[in-house]
FIBALO-770666 format. One record per atom (N, C-alpha, C, CB): residue number from 1; chain; atom name; x, y, z. Coordinates in steps of 0.02 Angstrom, whole numbers, plus 50000, padded with zeros to 5 digits. Glycine has a CB too. Layout:
<atoms>
<NUM 'A' 'CA' <X Y Z>>
...
</atoms>
This chain:
<atoms>
<1 'A' 'N' <49233 53673 56019>>
<1 'A' 'CA' <49185 53628 56050>>
<1 'A' 'C' <49191 53560 56016>>
<1 'A' 'CB' <49113 53656 56044>>
<2 'A' 'N' <49202 53510 56058>>
<2 'A' 'CA' <49212 53443 56030>>
<2 'A' 'C' <49168 53392 56065>>
<2 'A' 'CB' <49286 53422 56034>>
<3 'A' 'N' <49108 53410 56080>>
<3 'A' 'CA' <49064 53364 56114>>
<3 'A' 'C' <49005 53347 56071>>
<3 'A' 'CB' <49040 53392 56180>>
<4 'A' 'N' <48960 53311 56101>>
<4 'A' 'CA' <48898 53297 56065>>
<4 'A' 'C' <48840 53327 56103>>
<4 'A' 'CB' <48888 53221 56055>>
<5 'A' 'N' <48783 53326 56072>>
<5 'A' 'CA' <48723 53352 56103>>
<5 'A' 'C' <48688 53298 56143>>
<5 'A' 'CB' <48675 53381 56049>>
<6 'A' 'N' <48657 53319 56198>>
<6 'A' 'CA' <48617 53274 56238>>
<6 'A' 'C' <48547 53304 56246>>
<6 'A' 'CB' <48649 53261 56307>>
<7 'A' 'N' <48497 53262 56239>>
<7 'A' 'CA' <48429 53284 56251>>
<7 'A' 'C' <48413 53272 56325>>
<7 'A' 'CB' <48378 53246 56205>>
<8 'A' 'N' <48358 53300 56348>>
<8 'A' 'CA' <48337 53289 56417>>
<8 'A' 'C' <48330 53214 56431>>
<8 'A' 'CB' <48270 53326 56431>>
<9 'A' 'N' <48302 53178 56384>>
<9 'A' 'CA' <48290 53106 56394>>
<9 'A' 'C' <48355 53067 56402>>
<9 'A' 'CB' <48251 53078 56335>>
<10 'A' 'N' <48410 53094 56377>>
<10 'A' 'CA' <48474 53059 56382>>
<10 'A' 'C' <48511 53074 56447>>
<10 'A' 'CB' <48518 53078 56324>>
<11 'A' 'N' <48490 53124 56484>>
<11 'A' 'CA' <48528 53143 56544>>
<11 'A' 'C' <48534 53086 56595>>
<11 'A' 'CB' <48495 53202 56577>>
<12 'A' 'N' <48480 53051 56609>>
<12 'A' 'CA' <48483 52998 56659>>
<12 'A' 'C' <48519 52936 56633>>
<12 'A' 'CB' <48412 52979 56681>>
<13 'A' 'N' <48501 52909 56575>>
<13 'A' 'CA' <48536 52848 56554>>
<13 'A' 'C' <48609 52858 56535>>
<13 'A' 'CB' <48499 52817 56496>>
<14 'A' 'N' <48626 52915 56508>>
<14 'A' 'CA' <48694 52926 56484>>
<14 'A' 'C' <48739 52956 56538>>
<14 'A' 'CB' <48694 52972 56423>>
<15 'A' 'N' <48713 53004 56576>>
<15 'A' 'CA' <48754 53039 56626>>
<15 'A' 'C' <48734 53025 56698>>
<15 'A' 'CB' <48750 53113 56613>>
<16 'A' 'N' <48679 52990 56708>>
<16 'A' 'CA' <48658 52974 56776>>
<16 'A' 'C' <48626 53032 56814>>
<16 'A' 'CB' <48715 52949 56814>>
<17 'A' 'N' <48603 53083 56779>>
<17 'A' 'CA' <48572 53141 56810>>
<17 'A' 'C' <48497 53129 56815>>
<17 'A' 'CB' <48587 53207 56770>>
<18 'A' 'N' <48470 53122 56877>>
<18 'A' 'CA' <48400 53103 56885>>
<18 'A' 'C' <48352 53163 56890>>
<18 'A' 'CB' <48393 53061 56945>>
<19 'A' 'N' <48375 53223 56876>>
<19 'A' 'CA' <48334 53283 56886>>
<19 'A' 'C' <48273 53284 56840>>
<19 'A' 'CB' <48375 53345 56874>>
<20 'A' 'N' <48219 53314 56865>>
<20 'A' 'CA' <48159 53324 56824>>
<20 'A' 'C' <48170 53386 56780>>
<20 'A' 'CB' <48095 53332 56869>>
<21 'A' 'N' <48128 53394 56730>>
<21 'A' 'CA' <48131 53455 56688>>
<21 'A' 'C' <48122 53517 56731>>
<21 'A' 'CB' <48077 53452 56632>>
<22 'A' 'N' <48076 53514 56779>>
<22 'A' 'CA' <48063 53571 56821>>
<22 'A' 'C' <48124 53590 56863>>
<22 'A' 'CB' <48003 53557 56867>>
<23 'A' 'N' <48157 53541 56890>>
<23 'A' 'CA' <48216 53554 56931>>
<23 'A' 'C' <48273 53583 56888>>
<23 'A' 'CB' <48240 53491 56967>>
<24 'A' 'N' <48283 53556 56829>>
<24 'A' 'CA' <48334 53582 56783>>
<24 'A' 'C' <48318 53654 56765>>
<24 'A' 'CB' <48339 53539 56719>>
<25 'A' 'N' <48256 53668 56752>>
<25 'A' 'CA' <48235 53737 56735>>
<25 'A' 'C' <48250 53784 56793>>
<25 'A' 'CB' <48161 53740 56717>>
<26 'A' 'N' <48236 53762 56854>>
<26 'A' 'CA' <48249 53802 56913>>
<26 'A' 'C' <48325 53816 56920>>
<26 'A' 'CB' <48223 53766 56977>>
<27 'A' 'N' <48365 53764 56911>>
<27 'A' 'CA' <48438 53772 56916>>
<27 'A' 'C' <48464 53817 56860>>
<27 'A' 'CB' <48472 53704 56912>>
<28 'A' 'N' <48436 53811 56801>>
<28 'A' 'CA' <48458 53854 56745>>
<28 'A' 'C' <48442 53927 56758>>
<28 'A' 'CB' <48424 53831 56680>>
<29 'A' 'N' <48384 53941 56787>>
<29 'A' 'CA' <48367 54010 56804>>
<29 'A' 'C' <48417 54039 56854>>
<29 'A' 'CB' <48295 54014 56833>>
<30 'A' 'N' <48442 53997 56898>>
<30 'A' 'CA' <48491 54018 56948>>
<30 'A' 'C' <48563 54015 56920>>
<30 'A' 'CB' <48486 53974 57010>>
<31 'A' 'N' <48569 53995 56857>>
<31 'A' 'CA' <48634 53988 56823>>
<31 'A' 'C' <48678 53936 56859>>
<31 'A' 'CB' <48671 54056 56819>>
<32 'A' 'N' <48646 53883 56883>>
<32 'A' 'CA' <48681 53830 56919>>
<32 'A' 'C' <48681 53765 56880>>
<32 'A' 'CB' <48650 53820 56987>>
<33 'A' 'N' <48658 53766 56818>>
<33 'A' 'CA' <48657 53708 56774>>
<33 'A' 'C' <48665 53733 56703>>
<33 'A' 'CB' <48590 53666 56782>>
<34 'A' 'N' <48699 53696 56660>>
<34 'A' 'CA' <48709 53718 56591>>
<34 'A' 'C' <48642 53734 56556>>
<34 'A' 'CB' <48747 53665 56551>>
<35 'A' 'N' <48643 53785 56515>>
<35 'A' 'CA' <48583 53806 56480>>
<35 'A' 'C' <48572 53765 56416>>
<35 'A' 'CB' <48586 53880 56463>>
<36 'A' 'N' <48509 53759 56397>>
<36 'A' 'CA' <48492 53725 56335>>
<36 'A' 'C' <48515 53767 56276>>
<36 'A' 'CB' <48417 53711 56331>>
<37 'A' 'N' <48529 53732 56220>>
<37 'A' 'CA' <48543 53764 56156>>
<37 'A' 'C' <48484 53748 56111>>
<37 'A' 'CB' <48612 53739 56125>>
<38 'A' 'N' <48454 53799 56082>>
<38 'A' 'CA' <48396 53788 56038>>
<38 'A' 'C' <48422 53770 55968>>
<38 'A' 'CB' <48350 53852 56035>>
<39 'A' 'N' <48405 53710 55946>>
<39 'A' 'CA' <48424 53689 55878>>
<39 'A' 'C' <48369 53704 55828>>
<39 'A' 'CB' <48442 53615 55877>>
<40 'A' 'N' <48310 53711 55853>>
<40 'A' 'CA' <48252 53725 55810>>
<40 'A' 'C' <48195 53749 55854>>
<40 'A' 'CB' <48231 53662 55770>>
<41 'A' 'N' <48138 53757 55823>>
<41 'A' 'CA' <48080 53782 55861>>
<41 'A' 'C' <48062 53737 55920>>
<41 'A' 'CB' <48021 53789 55814>>
<42 'A' 'N' <48068 53672 55911>>
<42 'A' 'CA' <48047 53625 55963>>
<42 'A' 'C' <48104 53578 55985>>
<42 'A' 'CB' <47988 53583 55939>>
<43 'A' 'N' <48164 53597 55973>>
<43 'A' 'CA' <48221 53554 55989>>
<43 'A' 'C' <48272 53592 56031>>
<43 'A' 'CB' <48253 53526 55925>>
<44 'A' 'N' <48278 53571 56093>>
<44 'A' 'CA' <48327 53599 56139>>
<44 'A' 'C' <48374 53544 56162>>
<44 'A' 'CB' <48293 53634 56199>>
<45 'A' 'N' <48438 53558 56162>>
<45 'A' 'CA' <48488 53509 56182>>
<45 'A' 'C' <48537 53540 56231>>
<45 'A' 'CB' <48525 53480 56121>>
<46 'A' 'N' <48574 53497 56264>>
<46 'A' 'CA' <48628 53519 56308>>
<46 'A' 'C' <48693 53494 56278>>
<46 'A' 'CB' <48618 53491 56381>>
<47 'A' 'N' <48746 53530 56291>>
<47 'A' 'CA' <48812 53509 56266>>
<47 'A' 'C' <48843 53461 56316>>
<47 'A' 'CB' <48858 53571 56254>>
<48 'A' 'N' <48865 53404 56291>>
<48 'A' 'CA' <48893 53353 56335>>
<48 'A' 'C' <48954 53379 56373>>
<48 'A' 'CB' <48913 53291 56294>>
<49 'A' 'N' <48996 53420 56340>>
<49 'A' 'CA' <49055 53448 56374>>
<49 'A' 'C' <49034 53491 56434>>
<49 'A' 'CB' <49096 53490 56324>>
<50 'A' 'N' <48981 53529 56427>>
<50 'A' 'CA' <48957 53571 56482>>
<50 'A' 'C' <48929 53528 56539>>
<50 'A' 'CB' <48905 53621 56458>>
<51 'A' 'N' <48894 53474 56522>>
<51 'A' 'CA' <48868 53429 56572>>
<51 'A' 'C' <48925 53395 56609>>
<51 'A' 'CB' <48821 53376 56540>>
<52 'A' 'N' <48976 53374 56573>>
<52 'A' 'CA' <49035 53343 56604>>
<52 'A' 'C' <49069 53392 56651>>
<52 'A' 'CB' <49084 53318 56550>>
<53 'A' 'N' <49075 53455 56631>>
<53 'A' 'CA' <49106 53506 56674>>
<53 'A' 'C' <49063 53517 56736>>
<53 'A' 'CB' <49115 53573 56634>>
<54 'A' 'N' <48997 53518 56728>>
<54 'A' 'CA' <48952 53526 56785>>
<54 'A' 'C' <48962 53469 56835>>
<54 'A' 'CB' <48878 53527 56760>>
<55 'A' 'N' <48966 53407 56810>>
<55 'A' 'CA' <48975 53350 56854>>
<55 'A' 'C' <49044 53353 56888>>
<55 'A' 'CB' <48968 53285 56815>>
<56 'A' 'N' <49095 53373 56852>>
<56 'A' 'CA' <49162 53379 56881>>
<56 'A' 'C' <49163 53431 56936>>
<56 'A' 'CB' <49214 53397 56826>>
<57 'A' 'N' <49127 53486 56926>>
<57 'A' 'CA' <49122 53538 56978>>
<57 'A' 'C' <49087 53511 57040>>
<57 'A' 'CB' <49083 53599 56951>>
<58 'A' 'N' <49034 53472 57031>>
<58 'A' 'CA' <49000 53444 57090>>
<58 'A' 'C' <49047 53397 57128>>
<58 'A' 'CB' <48936 53406 57068>>
<59 'A' 'N' <49086 53358 57092>>
<59 'A' 'CA' <49134 53312 57125>>
<59 'A' 'C' <49187 53352 57161>>
<59 'A' 'CB' <49166 53265 57073>>
<60 'A' 'N' <49213 53405 57130>>
<60 'A' 'CA' <49264 53447 57162>>
<60 'A' 'C' <49236 53480 57225>>
<60 'A' 'CB' <49289 53501 57114>>
<61 'A' 'N' <49173 53502 57223>>
<61 'A' 'CA' <49142 53532 57283>>
<61 'A' 'C' <49137 53481 57339>>
<61 'A' 'CB' <49071 53558 57266>>
<62 'A' 'N' <49119 53419 57322>>
<62 'A' 'CA' <49114 53367 57372>>
<62 'A' 'C' <49183 53353 57403>>
<62 'A' 'CB' <49086 53303 57341>>
<63 'A' 'N' <49234 53349 57362>>
<63 'A' 'CA' <49301 53336 57387>>
<63 'A' 'C' <49325 53392 57432>>
<63 'A' 'CB' <49350 53326 57328>>
<64 'A' 'N' <49311 53454 57414>>
<64 'A' 'CA' <49331 53512 57455>>
<64 'A' 'C' <49296 53510 57523>>
<64 'A' 'CB' <49315 53578 57418>>
<65 'A' 'N' <49231 53493 57523>>
<65 'A' 'CA' <49195 53488 57586>>
<65 'A' 'C' <49222 53431 57629>>
<65 'A' 'CB' <49119 53477 57573>>
<66 'A' 'N' <49238 53376 57598>>
<66 'A' 'CA' <49266 53319 57634>>
<66 'A' 'C' <49333 53337 57665>>
<66 'A' 'CB' <49272 53258 57588>>
<67 'A' 'N' <49376 53369 57626>>
<67 'A' 'CA' <49442 53389 57651>>
<67 'A' 'C' <49435 53438 57709>>
<67 'A' 'CB' <49483 53421 57595>>
<68 'A' 'N' <49390 53486 57703>>
<68 'A' 'CA' <49379 53534 57757>>
<68 'A' 'C' <49353 53499 57820>>
<68 'A' 'CB' <49330 53589 57734>>
<69 'A' 'N' <49308 53452 57810>>
<69 'A' 'CA' <49280 53415 57867>>
<69 'A' 'C' <49333 53375 57903>>
<69 'A' 'CB' <49223 53369 57843>>
<70 'A' 'N' <49376 53342 57865>>
<70 'A' 'CA' <49430 53302 57895>>
<70 'A' 'C' <49478 53348 57933>>
<70 'A' 'CB' <49468 53262 57840>>
<71 'A' 'N' <49496 53404 57903>>
<71 'A' 'CA' <49541 53452 57936>>
<71 'A' 'C' <49510 53478 58001>>
<71 'A' 'CB' <49558 53511 57889>>
<72 'A' 'N' <49445 53491 57999>>
<72 'A' 'CA' <49410 53515 58059>>
<72 'A' 'C' <49410 53462 58114>>
<72 'A' 'CB' <49338 53534 58042>>
<73 'A' 'N' <49399 53399 58096>>
<73 'A' 'CA' <49399 53345 58144>>
<73 'A' 'C' <49469 53336 58175>>
<73 'A' 'CB' <49377 53279 58112>>
<74 'A' 'N' <49520 53341 58133>>
<74 'A' 'CA' <49589 53334 58158>>
<74 'A' 'C' <49606 53391 58205>>
<74 'A' 'CB' <49639 53332 58099>>
<75 'A' 'N' <49584 53451 58190>>
<75 'A' 'CA' <49598 53509 58233>>
<75 'A' 'C' <49563 53500 58300>>
<75 'A' 'CB' <49574 53574 58199>>
<76 'A' 'N' <49502 53474 58300>>
<76 'A' 'CA' <49467 53462 58363>>
<76 'A' 'C' <49502 53409 58404>>
<76 'A' 'CB' <49395 53440 58349>>
<77 'A' 'N' <49525 53356 58371>>
<77 'A' 'CA' <49560 53303 58407>>
<77 'A' 'C' <49625 53329 58437>>
<77 'A' 'CB' <49574 53244 58360>>
<78 'A' 'N' <49662 53370 58399>>
<78 'A' 'CA' <49724 53399 58425>>
<78 'A' 'C' <49711 53445 58484>>
<78 'A' 'CB' <49761 53437 58369>>
<79 'A' 'N' <49658 53485 58479>>
<79 'A' 'CA' <49641 53530 58534>>
<79 'A' 'C' <49621 53490 58596>>
<79 'A' 'CB' <49584 53577 58513>>
<80 'A' 'N' <49584 53437 58585>>
<80 'A' 'CA' <49563 53394 58641>>
<80 'A' 'C' <49624 53361 58673>>
<80 'A' 'CB' <49512 53341 58617>>
<81 'A' 'N' <49670 53336 58631>>
<81 'A' 'CA' <49730 53303 58657>>
<81 'A' 'C' <49773 53354 58694>>
<81 'A' 'CB' <49770 53271 58600>>
<82 'A' 'N' <49777 53415 58670>>
<82 'A' 'CA' <49815 53468 58704>>
<82 'A' 'C' <49785 53485 58771>>
<82 'A' 'CB' <49819 53530 58661>>
<83 'A' 'N' <49720 53487 58775>>
<83 'A' 'CA' <49686 53502 58838>>
<83 'A' 'C' <49696 53447 58888>>
<83 'A' 'CB' <49611 53514 58826>>
<84 'A' 'N' <49697 53385 58865>>
<84 'A' 'CA' <49707 53328 58910>>
<84 'A' 'C' <49778 53328 58937>>
<84 'A' 'CB' <49692 53261 58873>>
<85 'A' 'N' <49828 53342 58894>>
<85 'A' 'CA' <49898 53342 58917>>
<85 'A' 'C' <49912 53401 58964>>
<85 'A' 'CB' <49945 53346 58857>>
<86 'A' 'N' <49877 53456 58956>>
<86 'A' 'CA' <49885 53513 59002>>
<86 'A' 'C' <49857 53496 59071>>
<86 'A' 'CB' <49851 53576 58972>>
<87 'A' 'N' <49803 53457 59073>>
<87 'A' 'CA' <49772 53438 59135>>
<87 'A' 'C' <49816 53389 59175>>
<87 'A' 'CB' <49703 53408 59123>>
<88 'A' 'N' <49856 53350 59140>>
<88 'A' 'CA' <49896 53299 59173>>
<88 'A' 'C' <49957 53325 59206>>
<88 'A' 'CB' <49916 53247 59124>>
</atoms>
C-alpha cells in the first residue's frame, strides 16, 4: 500500500466526491464504495488508492456504456439503411 489516508472532509476538495456521509454509508453497506479504516476510537479514514480505484471503475463503466450506446446506434442505422436499399 503506497497511498495516503483521506478523511470524509477531504473527499470533496481533494477528489471531487460530493457524497454525503449518509450516502457513503449506504454505498458501503452495499459494498459499492471503499470501506473506512478505523485508526482509533473516533478516527475513520479512507485509503486514497482505493478511492482512486473506485473513481477509475466509475469512468470505465461510463466508457463501456458509451461504447455500447454508439454500437447500438450504428447497428440501428445500418439496419435502417439496409431496409431502405431493399425497398428501392
